[in-house]
C-alpha positions as CSV (number, residue, x, y, z in Angstrom):
1,M,-15.6,20.3,-13.4
2,H,-19.2,21.5,-13.4
3,Q,-21.5,18.6,-14.3
4,T,-25.1,17.7,-13.6
5,F,-26.2,14.5,-12.1
6,R,-29.6,14.4,-13.9
7,E,-29.1,11.1,-15.6
8,Q,-27.1,9.5,-12.8
9,T,-28.3,8.0,-9.6
10,W,-27.6,9.9,-6.4
11,D,-25.2,7.3,-5.0
12,E,-22.2,7.7,-2.8
13,T,-19.8,8.4,-5.7
14,H,-22.0,11.1,-7.2
15,F,-22.6,12.6,-3.8
16,A,-18.8,12.7,-3.2
17,L,-18.3,14.5,-6.6
18,F,-21.1,16.9,-5.7
19,Y,-19.4,17.6,-2.4
20,Q,-16.0,18.2,-4.0
21,Q,-17.6,20.5,-6.5
22,Y,-19.3,22.8,-4.1
23,A,-17.7,22.4,-0.7
24,S,-14.9,24.9,-1.2
25,P,-17.0,27.8,-2.5
26,L,-19.6,27.2,0.2
27,L,-16.9,27.1,2.9
28,D,-15.5,30.4,1.6
29,Y,-19.0,31.9,1.7
30,L,-19.6,30.6,5.3
31,R,-16.1,31.5,6.5
32,T,-16.7,35.2,5.6
33,R,-19.9,35.1,7.7
34,T,-18.7,33.3,10.9
35,R,-16.1,34.1,13.5
36,T,-14.1,30.9,13.2
37,L,-13.2,28.3,10.6
38,E,-14.6,25.6,12.9
39,D,-18.0,27.3,13.0
40,A,-18.0,27.5,9.2
41,E,-17.0,23.8,8.9
42,D,-19.8,22.8,11.3
43,I,-22.4,24.7,9.2
44,L,-21.0,23.2,6.0
45,V,-21.5,19.7,7.4
46,D,-25.1,20.7,8.2
47,V,-25.6,22.0,4.6
48,F,-24.4,18.8,3.1
49,L,-26.5,16.7,5.5
50,A,-29.5,18.6,4.2
51,A,-28.4,18.0,0.6
52,R,-28.0,14.3,1.3
53,Q,-31.6,14.2,2.5
54,A,-32.8,16.0,-0.6
55,P,-31.7,13.8,-3.5
56,Q,-33.9,15.9,-5.9
57,I,-31.0,18.4,-5.8
58,G,-29.1,16.0,-8.1
59,H,-31.6,16.7,-10.8
60,E,-30.9,20.5,-10.9
61,T,-28.5,22.3,-13.2
62,P,-25.1,23.2,-11.6
63,R,-26.4,26.8,-11.2
64,G,-29.5,25.5,-9.5
65,Q,-27.6,23.2,-7.3
66,F,-25.3,26.0,-6.1
67,A,-28.2,28.4,-5.6
68,W,-30.0,25.7,-3.5
69,L,-26.9,25.0,-1.4
70,R,-26.3,28.8,-0.9
71,Q,-29.9,29.2,0.3
72,V,-29.5,26.3,2.7
73,A,-26.2,27.7,3.9
74,R,-27.9,31.1,4.5
75,N,-30.6,29.4,6.5
76,K,-28.1,27.4,8.5
77,L,-26.2,30.6,9.3
78,V,-29.4,32.2,10.5
79,D,-30.1,29.2,12.7
80,F,-26.5,29.3,14.0
81,Y,-26.8,32.9,15.1
82,R,-30.2,32.4,16.6
83,R,-28.9,29.8,18.8
84,G,-26.5,32.4,20.3
85,S,-23.6,31.4,18.0
86,R,-22.8,28.3,20.0
87,A,-25.0,25.8,21.7
88,Q,-23.5,24.5,24.9
89,A,-21.6,21.3,24.0
90,I,-21.1,18.4,26.4
91,P,-18.9,15.4,25.9
92,L,-20.7,12.4,24.4
93,E,-19.8,10.3,27.4
94,H,-21.7,12.6,29.7
95,A,-24.8,12.7,27.6
96,W,-25.7,9.2,28.7
97,N,-25.9,10.4,32.3
98,L,-28.3,13.3,31.5
99,A,-31.4,11.0,31.8
100,D,-31.2,10.4,35.5
101,P,-34.8,9.7,36.6
102,E,-34.0,10.7,40.2
103,T,-33.0,14.2,39.2
104,A,-35.7,14.8,36.6
105,H,-38.7,16.9,37.5
106,D,-41.0,14.9,35.3
107,P,-40.6,11.1,35.7
108,E,-42.4,10.4,32.4
109,Q,-40.1,12.8,30.6
110,A,-37.1,11.2,32.3
111,L,-38.2,7.8,31.1
112,V,-38.7,9.0,27.5
113,Q,-35.3,10.7,27.6
114,S,-33.6,7.6,29.0
115,E,-35.2,5.4,26.3
116,T,-34.1,7.8,23.6
117,L,-30.5,7.9,24.9
118,D,-30.5,4.1,25.1
119,Q,-31.7,3.9,21.5
120,L,-29.0,6.3,20.4
121,R,-26.3,4.4,22.3
122,T,-27.4,1.2,20.7
123,A,-27.3,2.7,17.2
124,V,-23.8,4.1,17.9
125,E,-22.6,0.7,19.2
126,H,-23.7,-0.9,15.9
127,L,-21.6,1.4,13.7
128,P,-18.3,0.1,12.4
129,A,-15.3,1.0,14.5
130,P,-13.9,3.8,12.2
131,Q,-17.3,5.6,12.3
132,R,-17.5,5.2,16.1
133,E,-14.0,6.6,16.3
134,L,-15.0,9.5,14.0
135,L,-18.0,10.4,16.2
136,H,-15.9,10.1,19.3
137,L,-13.2,12.5,17.9
138,R,-15.7,15.0,16.7
139,F,-18.3,15.0,19.5
140,A,-16.6,13.7,22.6
141,E,-13.2,15.2,22.0
142,G,-14.5,18.2,20.2
143,L,-12.0,18.0,17.3
144,R,-12.6,19.6,14.0
145,C,-12.3,17.9,10.6
146,P,-8.6,18.9,10.0
147,Q,-7.6,17.6,13.4
148,I,-9.6,14.4,12.9
149,A,-7.9,13.9,9.5
150,T,-4.5,14.1,11.1
151,R,-5.5,11.7,13.9
152,M,-7.1,9.2,11.5
153,G,-4.4,9.6,8.8
154,K,-7.0,10.6,6.2
155,R,-7.6,13.6,3.9
156,E,-9.7,16.4,5.4
157,G,-12.3,16.1,2.5
158,A,-12.5,12.3,3.2
159,V,-13.2,13.0,6.8
160,R,-16.0,15.5,6.0
161,I,-17.7,13.0,3.7
162,M,-17.3,10.2,6.2
163,L,-18.9,12.4,8.9
164,V,-21.8,13.3,6.7
165,R,-22.3,9.6,5.8
166,T,-21.9,8.5,9.4
167,L,-24.5,10.9,10.7
168,K,-26.9,9.9,7.9
169,T,-26.4,6.2,8.8
170,L,-26.7,6.9,12.5
171,R,-29.9,8.9,11.9
172,G,-31.4,6.0,9.8
173,M,-30.4,3.4,12.4
174,Y,-31.8,5.5,15.2
175,H,-35.1,6.1,13.5
176,A,-35.4,2.4,12.5
177,N,-34.8,1.5,16.1
178,R,-37.4,3.9,17.3
179,E,-40.0,2.5,14.9
180,E,-39.3,-1.0,16.2
181,H,-40.0,0.1,19.7
182,R,-43.3,1.7,19.0
């Protein structure tokens, strides 16, 4: 199934094929280097988010693509362990309350934080319902891709791809919103 994407555009279909081609061996690689499958899955999502933001990878040979992905995976593993294996997670619903100007030590920072969270909330609210549900299940309820797949009645691979696409879309909407308010 190895194929290059040199003469093809890096559209959603080709990215999905790219994901299907490399996700399993990368997950195996990550799984042997993390304590839990969930940690490996989280890092895998980060790797493919990086790949989605680097469309030039589509012009590499299969060997070059896999080497690039392994290097990104290695870097993401280093980042993961530098953060102390697990950053403290809070439910998404509580994140909106973090920017309380009365409890902040720096009022200017509190204002910036409040505006940032408002922009993020606006971007999330403009996502289609299935994408909002996916974000809720992943970040508010803390479910992993296999659990989300069961809840949403989808295949696990489809959930992973949907998560990558949703985060990319959200990032684009968030940055566009920030540019409008500058």
